[in-house]
N, C-alpha and C positions, 0 to 999 in steps of 0.2 A: 259743397265742400264740407259743411257742417254735418250733413247727413252721413257722408262717408266716415268722417271722424267718429261720429256717434256709433255707426255700425261697427268699426274697429274696436272702440272701447268696450262695446257689448260683447264681441267675440272673445276679446281678451279676458273679460271678467267671467264668461262661461268656461273658458279653458282654465283659468286659475281655480275656479271653484271645483271643476271637475278633477284637476290634479290633486287638489286637497282632499278629495274624498275617496282617492284609491287607497284599497285596504290590502295589505299584505297578508295572504294566508298561506299556510303550509299544511300539508296533509299529515296527520299524525301517522307514525309508523303502524303498519298493519301486522298482524300475526303471520301473514303469508310471506313477508320479507325473510329471506334466509339469514341466519345468524352467522357472524364471522367465525370461521374455524381458526382458533388461535394457534393451532399446532403447524399450520403451513405458512405462518408469518415468520420471516427471517429474524433470528435472535439479534444480530448485529445490524442495525440499520442506519449507523452513522454514514452520512454522505461523504464525508471528508476524512482524511488521516489526521490524527493529532501530530503536529510537527513541533517537536521541542526536544532539546538535548537533556537527556536524563541519564543517571547512572543505571547500570544493569541491576536488576532486582535478583534476589537469590535464586528463584526458580530459573531465570534466564542463565545466570552464572553456571548453575549446575549442568545445564545441558550444553552451553556454549563452549565451555573450557573443555580441552582435550586434544588429541591428535586426530586429524581429519584427513581422509584419502578422497581424492576427486574420483567419484565412482562412475558417473556417466554425463553424457551431453544431453541437456534438456531441450535445447533450442536457442533461438535468438530473439533479441528484443525487437519490437515492431519498428523501432526508429532507424535501426541500422543492422543489416544481416551481414555478419562476417564469416559467411560459409567459405570464402576464398581462403581465410586463415585457419579456420576450425571446422572444416567439413564434417568431421566425425569426432572431434575433440581430442584427436590423437596427440596433441602436444600438451594436454593437461591430465588426460585420464591416467590414474595410477599415481599422480604426484601427490605430495602431502603437505599439510600446513599444521603448524603447532600453535594453539591458542590456549595459553595458561594465564592465570591471574597476573603473574609477575613477568611473563615472558611471551612474545609473539615471533614467530618465524615464518616466513614465506620462501625460505630458501629451497624448500622441497619443490617449488614450481621451477624445475631445473632448466627448462627450454627459454626462459625469458629473464634476461639480465635486469631489466627494469623492475622486476618484482622481487628481487633479492634483498630482503629486509630481515633484520633482526632487531628487536626492540626489547629493552628491559622496562618493566613497569609501564606497559602501555596504558593509555586511557581508552577504556571502552565506553561508548555511549550509544544509547538508543536514540537515534535522531528522528525517527517517525514511527508512530504505530498506526496501522491500518486495520480496521475492525471487520473488514469483509473484502472479498476479492474485487468488488466493484470500486470501492474507494482506493484500493491498492493500484488498479489498473488506471483510474483516473489520474493519480499523482505520477505514476512512473512509466505508464505506457508499455508495460511488460506483462506477457502472458506466461505464467508459471504453469506448467502442465500439472494436472491433478490438484490445482488449488480449488478447494470448495468455497461456495458463497460465504459461509460464516467463519472461515479461517482467519486468524489474527496474524498479521505479518508485522514483525518488528524489523526495522532497518538499523543495522549495527554499524557503527563507525570506529575504526582504530586509528589513534592519533599517537603521535610522539609527545610525551608529557612536557618536555622542554621547549617545544616549539608550537604545540597545538595544531601541527600540520597533519592532515589526513595521510596515513600510510597504510599499505602501499598504494601507489598510483594505480588507478584504474581497476582496483579490485573492490567488490562491495559484497556484503553479507545480508541475506535475508532469513530471518528466523521465523518459521511457520509453526505456530501453536507450541513453542518450546519442545517440538519433537521432530523437526526437519530443518536442515540447514542448506541454503542455497547459495552458491558462489556466482557472482557475475563478474565477468573479465571483459572490458570494453563493452560489447553488446551481446556477450555469449553466456548462456546460463547452464550451470553445471550443478549436479546434486552431490553433496558431500556425505560420506559415511564415517561415522566415528569409530576409530580403531582402538583408541585408549582414552581412559579418562585423564 
């Protein structure tokens, strides 16, 4: 028994000393390794959107305020396809929204009574900013056609200042690079075109 114990101790000592002598080596970079091409690395690499309520900045206000016409149907959110209600967007195409600093009206969306709002001195806020299409999709699960990898998408919320309640129900706005406005109604996506400032 003593011999077995002595053999075990010797093996443990040999293993311990062998582990202590392990040397970590790494090969220095060689000149044959390709250099990274900085031009192909995306500019906006933020993995997640910034989610916080902030006031519109002046550049966003300049583009966002105006009278908008629903120009075309872009598609449907992945979570819910409402093609039965809006197969070609016929109930929204051509309708108008008024978005001014001191006035908001969705009464131009004529076919839907629940969207008939007029609001004096509305509260406009950016509720999320996504710095690339991947982070936008991760948060909203919506594919916006022609959204490029480095596009910045601001989600704009409109509220009644007296109640802080989001108005109108089931409408949302995505501002892409301060030069494209997207309307989402339920799970249907429309492109808006500015007709007046």
